[in-house]
Structures are given as C-alpha cells and as structure tokens.
Phi, psi and omega in degrees: 000311183297328184292322178296319178295324177292327177290321175300315177300316180297316179299317183293316183289328183292315183266003175238012173282106186296315179295330174293318175301316180299313177299315182293322172298322185285340172297337183256022173081011182260125179294152178297319180294320174299315183295317183291324177298313183291321184290320180285329175292319181293319174302318178294317177294325174295318177297330180295338175277337181272326183249120182293139174055045181301320180299319181293323180292324175294319178294316177299319181295315181291322179290319185288332179260014184297318182298350177262313187272337179293312177301318180297313179298324179290319183291315183292318184288324177293321179299309182296323178295320180293311180304318178300314184289314182293322179286323176295322176295319181293314179301319182295347177266358175281157177242091184284145175228161179240124176251131177265131180260118176260126185262129177286178187284326189250101172241111183257343185284149175279171179301350179301328178296323181288330179294320175298318180298318180297332182296337179289346180270011170285079187241119174243015182295147173111338182230042184294311184250172179291322179299321175299319185283315189271325186263312178272345176073021182288146180227156175290146183299154173225153189227158178226126178249124196229149167232130177230142181241121179246096187063028181100351175269111187275135179221147180251139179223156177226121175257135180202172174280146187303325181286353177253013181298321181295317176301318182291320176293320175303312188286331177279308177297327181301322186254336178225076187299338185281341182283171174233137180247123176232141178276132185227170177286142184289121183290333183286323180289319181294327182293137175246112184276132178243100185302330180279341182244342188250135172258131183225153174218123188246140181211165168234156178248115179249143177290124180220167182214145167276015186272018179088013184245125184283158184300328181281350182280133177300335184294339183300336183287347181289330187259101183276154172294176176298141180242175178301336175292323172296340173261014174062031175278348173291345181266012176049062183287168177291162190299321182288348176254005182284145172244097186287123182296326187275355190295312183291327182290313178295326180290325181291310184288347175279335185266057178233168181283160181300340184264006179252155179221147172228122177251139178231130182233128169240106181267132184216156171210169175301139179283129186195228183289142174261338179224168183285318184246141178047051176234129181281164173283119188289337181295326178285325175298317182292320180299314179296323184293315179298313176304324177287331176291315176306314180293325179296318178295320183295322176294321179293332177280348180264355183293133178291152182280161176079008172070030178294129175280125179235151178281171185296321182292323179291319175306315186295336177276345183294143177254131184297137173238072187287150170289169177305320182294312177303319179294320175295324178298309177302324184290318179296308184300315185284337174288322180288343174299334179269015180245170176280130177273140178238143166273124184228160171221135179237132179218157182215150182224133174251131185232130174230108182289350178278343177093358175250122185270135181268111188307301185305327185286314180289327179290321175298328177292320177304314185256035187295335190260010183304321182299344183262009181296141184251108182289344183303321175226021175055043178262143180203173174260105191258139178290138181213165174060183174057247185275351186294321184289348184278101182241333188242146187300327184288352181282335183207114181265129177059031178056025182289318176288326180297315179293319178294319175301319180297323178293313177297317179302312185297323178298317178295322179299313182295325182283339185057047185252135168219341192250345189226160178296147009268011184234077169267108192237165179297149178227172174232171176247122172225164186265165178295345172290319177296310181302319178293340171278331180277332179214117180198155172299114182298143180288175184289354178286341179275108184257025181302122180300325177288348180286115178280111181247154173293126184307325179205152178293151179245134178257151184278155179297148176298143186289345186254030177287146175293146186279000000 
C-alpha cells in the first residue's frame, strides 16, 4: 500500500511540475516566453466560456484598480529609464582604449604573478554614495581581457578606460617587466560583419555544475573551475615539468585556417553592488555562501552510515570523516575564500569570412574551456545563450534570427558590456586565482607557432650614460 502511494505521489509530482513542463517544452526548441503566452492565453479563453463578458470584466477590473497600479508602474518604470539614461550618459563620456600585450620568448613566472596583478583591479571608485550612483550615473570601472586568433595568429589584448591606462601598465609591468603594452586599433570595431558573406557563431560561457545546482542558483559561484594551483604551478616546477593551463586552448585557436577568426573576451569588475538602490554588496554574500557550502559538506561527512536516525544532540557530537572527494572540495572552497572575488562575463565568437562554417572548429570553440573542468564537483564553463539554443529548423526561418543574433552579439562585444544597459547579461563570480588561470602571459613551455612573441627581452639603458 505504501508502495502504491509512493508511486502515485511520484506520478503526480512528475506531471504537475510546472518548471519541469517548461524545461521539457524548451528542449524541443520552444521558447519559455512563447510557451507561457500560449498557456495563459489558452486559460483566458477557457475562462471566457465560464465567465460571461470576461473581456468587459477584465477592463472594468483594470480600470477600477488603475489608481493603485498605474502610479506604482510609473514610478518603477521611470526609475529604470532614468538609471538607464544616466548610466549610458556617464559611459558615453568614457574614452575606451585597447592595449595589445606582446609577450617575450622567456616567461618563467607562474600564473601566481598574474593573480597578484589582478588584485590591483579591486576598484570601486565612482559609486561611493547614492548621489554618485543615482544622480551622476557613475559606475565602478570594468575591464576586458581578451585573446584573439586572426587566421592562427594569437594576440593578447586589454580593454580599459583611458584614465586607467596607468593602473593597467602598473599591474602588468610590475609582475612582467619584460612584456610590452602598445595602444592599438580596436579589432572588434574595425571588423564589418556581412551576413551574406560571413559565417559566425556566438556564445557565452557560464559557470555550471552537475552537483545538483542550477546555473541560475547563486550557489554555483562557490564551485570554481580548475586553477593553476590544481596544475601544481604554484610549486614553480622546472620548465620541462610545467603543465600550462592555456597550452591546449592556445594550440586549438592557433590551428585555424587563414580566413577564420576566434575572439575570446573576459569582462570583469570588482564584485560589489548589482543595483543602484536597495542592493547589498555581493562580495559579502558570496563569502557567506561559500562558508555555508563548506559547512554543508562537513555535515554530509558527519552523517552516519546505513541511514541511522539520530537526534540533533547526537549529530552535534559526530566527528566528520570526509572522503577524499569531500576533502578536496573543502580544500578548494576554503582556498578561494582567501582570494578577491570578481564579477565576470565571458563570451566568444567564431568568424569565417569565406562563408562556410567549419563544424569541428566552432564546436571546439564552444567547449574551449573544457580542460579547466573540475571533476571534484563537476564544475565547468559551459556554452550558453546567443547561437547555442538554435537546434531545430522551426526556431529560425531563413536564418533571420541567426543573423540578428550575430549583429546584437557583435554590438555587445564592441561595447564590452555585461553589467549595464543595453546589455545586462548573466554573470558569475570567480576569484583572481581563477582569472589568472584564464588569462596570463603564457610561459615558454607553450610552443604554439601562432603565438606572437617578442624576439628578445629588452634591457633598459644604464642610468649613468652621458647626456
């Protein structure tokens, strides 16, 4: 009897789970918005047979309650329009520049040097008070660290506001005095997309996990991908024993045809406020959330075997006996607690100017960060949004949506926007340890032929030369 009741409950939960139905419909290429509109429209038409003059009743109800909902809607709408306008006005007054980083042949430092360099970008100036945020539209600075392959020629770029050029030079030269930074023309602005002649594929990379946590859950930010420490580069091994995290990625984007391009963009800013009004500092929320995840794993390691029921007092006396996996999870989580959190967005674009998309190339670009997947809790950077949902022919007739998506993506790429209108997109929180793994001057162990390096390091002239 109990078994039958359990089966009925499972059957009921399966076929009455609204979110489950939405996800199932989405797997068939039907958008969430379209499904919800059709469902609510169908319910409204069904009610029209039960309630006489339903349209008139709806109009009278809306008109009668208008003194309540219209002022609220106007206040919320006006506030959002104002914030959109004032922040756009402030951003239009910035002078963005693009710096190219030229790497010499001999880089011996581990990515730990880049981790220290990223710590200089913990900048929240510009939004100290409510007046700065809401009246002047000021926002904390954001930066973009990019890798681009033009027909196999790999180049490293840093995008920033012109008034932060000195900070960028200080953070790079302070740790890598042998590199060179040169201001160059923006390759993304220079490129002209021709929908009829160019084949493109656009994607974002979101931090996700198979640990039972959805991508929209804030807890997913606790589980970082593999970092250079997981590759034991913090121990400064000899060059012949180094395992460079970027080697596979750089080798892949170097091995493309002359008419192909791959762009990678990592937009970041200090983790802090998400909104102008009534918003907490997200770095504090992230800190407490990671601590709770550590405690959750410890409690799971203290649970008795065999499903024995214990009281709360008895559970409090249990000593944790974590498995190897649980020990590694706790070690990783607590190590990142000692780092600086950044809010980031990652996107990439594959371009083929011949008009023919090479399947293995853009597929490999989508899963570019697979080498950094962390099997301890199955976290990885998964491709999402933009061209990724186009799986069925009825989703896009005559490539109309595909071409429009490419144009919109290119606009967001050129603006380097993830945090402000018109491109407010989902982001993740990673530490400067993770950032240093994703973007750093590659060591000499990377022998990728497409990686452009300076022929030799340059030494400064002696200070005592005669004038």
